[in-house]
DOMI-115963 format. One line per 4 residues: number of its first residue (from 1); for each residue x, y, z of N, C-alpha, C. Coordinates in Angstrom, 1 decimal. Atoms other than C-alpha are relative to their C-alpha. Layout:
N
NUM) X:Y:Z:X:Y:Z:X:Y:Z | ... .
//
This chain:
166
1) -1.1:0.9:0.3:28.9:101.6:-50.3:0.1:-1.0:1.0 | -0.2:1.1:-0.9:29.6:98.3:-48.8:1.4:-0.5:-0.1 | -1.4:0.5:0.0:33.1:97.1:-47.8:-0.1:-1.4:0.7 | 0.0:1.3:-0.5:32.9:93.3:-47.4:1.3:-0.5:0.4 .
5) -1.2:0.6:-0.4:35.5:91.4:-45.5:-0.1:-0.6:1.4 | 0.0:0.6:-1.3:36.5:89.6:-42.3:0.4:1.0:1.0 | -0.4:-1.0:-0.9:38.2:92.6:-40.7:0.6:-0.6:1.3 | -0.5:0.7:-1.2:40.2:90.4:-38.4:1.5:0.0:0.0 .
9) 0.7:-1.2:-0.6:41.6:92.8:-37.5:-0.2:1.1:-1.1 | 0.1:-1.2:0.8:40.5:96.1:-39.0:1.3:0.7:0.2 | -1.3:-0.6:-0.1:43.7:97.9:-39.8:0.0:1.3:-0.8 | -0.1:-1.3:0.6:45.0:101.2:-41.1:-0.3:0.0:-1.5 .
13) 0.3:0.1:1.4:44.8:100.0:-44.7:-1.5:0.0:-0.3 | 1.4:0.0:0.2:41.1:99.3:-44.4:-0.6:1.4:0.2 | 0.5:-1.4:-0.3:40.5:102.7:-42.8:0.4:1.0:-1.1 | -0.4:-0.8:1.1:42.5:104.4:-45.5:-0.9:-0.2:-1.3 .
17) 0.8:0.3:1.1:40.5:102.6:-48.2:-1.4:0.6:0.2 | 1.4:-0.6:-0.2:37.2:103.7:-46.6:0.1:1.5:-0.2 | -0.1:-1.5:0.2:38.4:107.4:-46.4:0.1:0.3:-1.5 | -0.1:-0.3:1.4:39.5:107.3:-50.0:-1.3:-0.2:-0.8 .
21) 1.2:0.3:0.7:36.3:105.7:-51.2:-1.1:1.0:0.3 | 1.0:-1.0:-0.4:34.1:108.1:-49.3:0.3:1.3:-0.6 | -0.3:-1.3:0.6:36.0:111.1:-50.6:-0.3:-0.1:-1.5 | 0.2:0.2:1.5:35.8:109.7:-54.2:-1.5:0.1:-0.3 .
25) 1.4:0.1:0.4:32.1:109.0:-54.1:-0.9:0.9:0.7 | 0.9:-0.9:-0.8:30.7:111.3:-51.4:-1.0:-0.9:0.7 | 0.9:0.9:-0.7:28.9:108.2:-49.9:0.7:-0.6:1.2 | -0.5:0.6:-1.2:29.3:106.6:-46.5:0.2:-1.5:-0.3 .
29) -0.2:1.4:0.1:30.8:103.1:-46.4:-0.4:-0.7:1.3 | 0.3:0.9:-1.1:29.5:100.3:-44.2:0.8:-1.3:-0.2 | -0.7:1.3:0.0:31.5:97.2:-43.3:-1.1:-1.1:-0.1 | 0.8:1.1:0.0:29.9:93.9:-44.1:0.8:-1.3:0.2 .
33) -0.7:1.2:-0.3:30.9:90.6:-42.6:-1.1:-1.1:-0.2 | 0.9:1.1:0.2:29.3:87.4:-43.8:0.3:-1.1:1.1 | -0.2:1.0:-1.1:28.7:84.9:-40.9:0.5:-1.3:-0.7 | -0.5:1.2:0.7:29.2:82.2:-43.5:0.8:0.4:-1.2 .
37) -0.9:-0.5:1.0:32.2:82.8:-45.7:0.4:-1.2:-0.8 | -0.4:1.2:0.9:33.1:80.6:-48.7:1.4:-0.5:0.2 | -1.4:0.5:-0.1:36.8:80.4:-47.8:0.4:-0.1:1.5 | -0.3:0.1:-1.5:36.6:80.4:-43.9:-1.1:-0.7:0.7 .
41) 1.0:0.6:-0.8:34.8:78.6:-41.2:-1.1:1.1:0.5 | 1.0:-1.0:-0.4:31.5:80.2:-40.0:0.3:0.6:1.3 | -0.2:-0.8:-1.3:31.5:82.8:-37.2:-1.0:-0.5:1.0 | 0.9:0.3:-1.1:30.0:81.8:-33.9:-0.4:1.4:0.6 .
45) 0.5:-1.2:-0.6:28.2:84.3:-31.7:1.1:0.8:0.8 | -1.1:-0.6:-0.8:31.3:84.9:-29.5:0.9:0.8:-1.0 | -0.9:-0.7:1.0:33.4:85.8:-32.6:-0.8:1.2:-0.6 | 0.8:-1.1:0.6:30.6:88.0:-34.0:0.0:1.2:1.0 .
49) -0.1:-1.0:-1.0:30.5:89.9:-30.7:1.4:0.7:0.1 | -1.4:-0.5:0.0:34.3:90.3:-30.7:0.2:0.9:-1.2 | -0.2:-0.9:1.1:34.3:91.7:-34.2:-0.9:1.2:0.1 | 0.8:-1.2:-0.2:31.4:94.0:-33.4:0.6:1.0:0.9 .
53) -0.7:-0.8:-1.0:33.3:95.3:-30.4:1.2:0.7:-0.6 | -1.3:-0.6:0.6:36.5:95.8:-32.4:-0.3:1.0:-1.1 | 0.4:-0.9:1.1:34.6:97.6:-35.2:-1.0:1.0:0.4 | 1.0:-0.9:-0.5:32.5:99.8:-33.0:0.0:1.4:-0.6 .
57) -0.1:-1.3:0.5:33.7:102.9:-34.7:-0.5:0.1:-1.5 | 0.4:0.0:1.4:32.4:101.9:-38.2:-1.4:-0.6:-0.1 | 1.3:0.7:0.3:28.9:101.1:-39.5:0.3:-1.4:-0.4 | -0.3:1.4:0.2:28.7:97.3:-39.5:-1.3:-0.8:-0.2 .
61) 1.2:0.8:0.3:26.3:94.8:-41.0:0.5:-1.4:-0.1 | -0.2:1.4:0.1:26.4:91.0:-40.5:-1.0:-0.5:-1.0 | 0.9:0.6:0.9:24.9:89.0:-43.3:0.2:-1.5:-0.1 | -0.1:1.4:0.3:24.4:85.4:-44.4:0.2:-0.1:-1.5 .
65) -0.2:-0.1:1.5:25.7:86.2:-47.9:1.4:-0.3:-0.3 | -1.4:0.4:0.2:28.9:84.3:-48.6:0.6:0.4:-1.4 | -0.4:-0.3:1.3:29.0:85.1:-52.3:-0.4:1.4:-0.4 | 0.3:-1.4:0.5:28.9:88.4:-54.2:-1.4:0.0:-0.7 .
69) 1.3:0.0:0.6:25.8:87.4:-56.1:-1.1:0.1:1.1 | 1.0:-0.1:-1.1:24.0:86.9:-52.8:0.1:1.4:0.7 | -0.1:-1.3:-0.5:25.4:90.2:-51.5:-0.8:1.0:-0.8 | 0.7:-0.9:0.9:24.0:91.9:-54.6:-1.5:-0.1:0.1 .
73) 1.5:0.2:-0.3:20.5:90.5:-53.8:-0.4:0.8:1.2 | 0.3:-0.7:-1.2:20.7:92.1:-50.4:0.2:1.5:-0.2 | -0.4:-1.4:0.2:22.4:95.4:-51.6:0.0:0.3:-1.4 | 0.0:-0.4:1.4:21.2:96.2:-55.1:0.5:1.5:-0.2 .
77) -0.4:-1.3:0.4:22.6:99.3:-56.8:1.0:0.6:1.0 | -1.0:-0.4:-1.0:25.6:99.5:-54.5:1.4:-0.2:-0.6 | -1.4:0.2:0.3:29.3:99.9:-54.9:0.7:-0.7:1.1 | -0.7:0.8:-0.9:31.4:97.3:-53.2:1.5:0.5:0.0 .
81) -1.4:-0.3:-0.1:34.9:98.3:-52.0:0.8:-1.4:0.1 | -0.7:1.3:0.0:37.2:95.4:-52.8:1.5:0.2:-0.5 | -1.4:0.1:0.5:40.9:94.5:-53.4:0.0:-0.8:-1.3 | -0.2:0.8:1.3:42.2:93.1:-56.7:-0.1:-1.5:0.2 .
85) 0.1:1.4:-0.2:42.5:89.7:-55.1:-1.5:-0.4:0.1 | 1.4:0.4:-0.2:38.8:89.7:-54.2:-0.7:0.0:-1.4 | 0.7:0.0:1.3:37.6:90.8:-57.7:0.5:-1.1:-0.9 | -0.5:1.2:0.7:39.8:88.0:-59.1:-0.8:-1.2:0.4 .
89) 0.7:1.2:-0.5:38.0:85.5:-56.9:-1.5:0.1:-0.5 | 1.4:-0.1:0.5:34.6:86.9:-58.1:0.0:-0.7:-1.4 | -0.1:0.6:1.3:35.7:85.7:-61.6:0.3:-1.5:0.0 | -0.5:1.4:-0.1:37.0:82.3:-60.4:-1.2:-1.0:-0.1 .
93) 1.1:0.9:0.2:34.7:79.5:-61.6:-0.1:-1.0:1.2 | 0.1:0.9:-1.1:35.5:77.5:-58.5:-1.1:0.3:1.0 | 1.1:-0.5:-0.8:32.9:79.6:-56.7:-1.4:-0.2:-0.6 | 1.2:0.2:0.8:30.3:78.6:-59.3:-0.1:-1.4:-0.5 .
97) 0.0:1.5:0.4:30.6:74.8:-59.3:0.8:-0.3:-1.2 | -0.9:0.2:1.2:33.4:75.1:-61.8:-0.7:0.2:-1.3 | 0.8:-0.2:1.3:30.9:76.3:-64.4:0.2:1.5:-0.5 | -0.1:-1.3:0.6:31.6:79.2:-66.7:-1.4:0.6:-0.2 .
101) 1.3:-0.5:0.1:27.9:79.4:-67.4:-0.6:0.5:1.3 | 0.5:-0.5:-1.3:27.0:79.7:-63.7:0.6:1.3:0.4 | -0.7:-1.2:-0.3:29.6:82.3:-63.3:-0.5:1.2:-0.8 | 0.5:-1.0:0.8:28.4:84.3:-66.2:-1.4:0.4:0.3 .
105) 1.4:-0.3:-0.5:24.8:84.0:-65.0:0.0:0.9:1.2 | -0.2:-0.8:-1.2:25.9:85.4:-61.6:0.4:1.4:-0.3 | -0.5:-1.3:0.4:27.8:88.2:-63.2:-1.1:0.8:-0.7 | 1.1:-0.7:0.6:24.8:89.1:-65.3:-1.1:0.4:1.0 .
109) 0.9:-0.4:-1.1:22.6:89.1:-62.2:0.5:1.2:0.7 | -0.6:-1.2:-0.7:25.1:91.5:-60.5:-0.1:1.2:-0.9 | 0.1:-1.1:0.9:25.1:93.7:-63.6:-1.4:0.6:0.0 | 1.4:-0.5:0.1:21.3:93.9:-63.7:-0.4:0.7:1.3 .
113) 0.3:-0.6:-1.3:21.3:94.9:-60.0:0.8:1.3:0.2 | -0.8:-1.3:0.1:23.6:97.9:-61.0:1.1:0.0:1.0 | -1.2:0.2:-0.9:26.5:96.5:-58.9:1.2:0.6:-0.6 | -1.3:-0.5:0.4:29.8:98.3:-59.1:1.1:-0.5:1.0 .
117) -1.1:0.4:-0.9:33.2:97.3:-57.6:1.1:1.1:-0.1 | -1.1:-0.9:-0.1:35.7:100.0:-56.5:1.2:-0.9:0.3 | -1.1:1.0:-0.1:38.9:98.0:-57.0:1.3:0.6:0.4 | -1.3:-0.5:-0.5:42.0:98.8:-55.0:1.1:-1.1:-0.3 .
121) -1.1:1.0:0.2:45.4:97.2:-55.9:0.4:-0.6:1.3 | -0.4:0.7:-1.2:46.9:94.7:-53.5:1.3:-0.7:-0.3 | -1.2:0.8:0.1:50.3:93.3:-52.9:-0.3:-1.4:0.3 | 0.3:1.4:-0.2:50.1:89.6:-53.4:1.1:-0.8:-0.7 .
125) -1.0:1.0:0.5:52.8:86.9:-53.8:1.1:0.7:-0.9 | -1.1:-0.6:0.5:55.7:89.2:-54.6:-0.2:1.1:-1.1 | 0.3:-1.1:1.0:53.9:91.7:-56.9:-1.2:0.7:0.4 | 1.2:-0.8:-0.2:51.4:94.5:-56.8:-1.0:-0.3:-1.1 .
129) 1.0:0.3:1.0:48.2:93.5:-58.5:-1.0:1.1:0.0 | 1.1:-0.9:0.0:45.7:96.0:-59.7:-0.9:-0.5:-1.2 | 1.0:0.4:1.0:42.7:95.8:-62.1:0.7:-0.2:-1.4 | -0.6:0.1:1.4:44.9:96.3:-65.2:0.8:-1.2:-0.2 .
133) -0.8:1.2:0.1:47.0:93.2:-64.4:-0.8:-1.3:0.1 | 0.9:1.2:-0.1:44.0:90.9:-64.0:-0.7:-0.3:-1.3 | 0.8:0.5:1.1:42.3:88.8:-66.7:-1.3:-0.4:0.5 | 1.4:0.2:-0.5:38.6:89.1:-66.0:-0.9:-0.1:-1.1 .
137) 1.0:0.0:1.1:35.5:88.4:-68.0:-0.4:1.5:-0.2 | 0.3:-1.4:0.4:34.4:91.6:-69.8:-1.2:0.5:0.9 | 1.1:-0.4:-0.7:31.1:91.6:-67.9:0.4:0.4:1.4 | -0.5:-0.5:-1.3:33.0:91.9:-64.6:0.8:1.3:-0.1 .
141) -0.8:-1.2:0.2:35.5:94.4:-65.9:-0.9:1.3:-0.2 | 0.9:-1.1:0.3:32.6:96.6:-67.0:-0.7:0.5:1.3 | 0.6:-0.4:-1.2:31.3:96.7:-63.4:1.1:0.7:1.0 | -1.1:-0.4:-0.9:34.8:97.8:-62.0:0.4:1.4:-0.2 .
145) -0.6:-1.4:0.1:36.2:101.2:-61.2:1.4:-0.2:0.6 | -1.4:0.2:-0.4:40.0:101.1:-60.9:0.5:1.1:0.9 | -0.8:-0.9:-0.8:41.9:102.8:-58.1:1.4:-0.1:-0.4 | -1.4:0.1:0.5:45.3:103.6:-59.6:1.0:-0.1:1.1 .
149) -1.1:0.2:-1.0:48.4:102.6:-57.7:0.6:1.4:0.4 | -0.6:-1.3:-0.3:49.7:106.2:-57.9:-1.0:0.8:0.9 | 0.9:-0.7:-0.8:46.5:107.4:-56.2:-0.2:-0.7:1.4 | 0.1:0.6:-1.2:46.4:104.8:-53.5:0.7:-1.3:0.0 .
153) -0.7:1.2:-0.2:48.7:102.1:-52.3:0.4:-0.1:1.5 | -0.3:0.2:-1.4:49.0:100.7:-48.8:0.1:-1.6:0.2 | -0.2:1.4:0.0:50.6:97.3:-48.4:0.0:-0.5:1.5 | 0.3:0.5:-1.3:49.1:95.9:-45.2:-1.0:-1.1:-0.1 .
157) 0.8:1.2:0.1:47.4:92.6:-44.6:-0.5:-0.5:1.4 | 0.5:0.5:-1.3:45.2:91.3:-41.7:0.7:-1.3:0.3 | -0.7:1.3:-0.3:46.8:87.8:-42.2:1.4:0.2:0.5 | -1.4:-0.3:-0.5:50.3:89.3:-41.8:-0.1:0.5:1.5 .
161) 0.2:-0.5:-1.3:49.1:91.2:-38.7:-0.2:-1.1:1.0 | 0.2:1.1:-0.8:47.7:88.1:-37.2:1.2:-0.9:0.2 | -1.2:0.8:-0.1:50.8:86.1:-38.0:1.1:0.6:0.9 | -1.0:-0.8:-0.8:53.0:88.8:-36.3:-0.3:-0.1:1.4 .
165) 0.5:-0.1:-1.4:50.9:88.8:-33.2:-0.3:-1.4:0.6 | 0.3:1.4:-0.4:50.5:85.0:-32.9:1.1:-0.5:1.0 .
//
């Protein structure tokens, strides 16, 4: 299993998701940080060292794979641990040159590489979002495994933690 993210910082919610996913699947999870992220500036070597030091207790992989189709090429036949907000972005055509055809082609490539997404609910903008509340292309929904809110819910955010400590 691969848990992609920025992990800035790694928090109790991330750790609880890892434990839940590992218990559910019987597989070990590795964290993945893309040096080049589609929504954030690239990481420099100093920041990479800082993240590596902060995440020393977890298996960690740095990649140059900003999109999930690129991650799937590196990690075929893998289950990604993601939040509902992330799986929603995977469906967003803005990451595919605003093209439904390019998005659907990327989803088809992910499907052919046997990609799965273990999708955790996430509190976002005054409501708890989970897989059942999202409108996704059927091809993406078919690759998703829902983690029910009653089985796992932890409302914590790295962005909120950073804002509190700023």
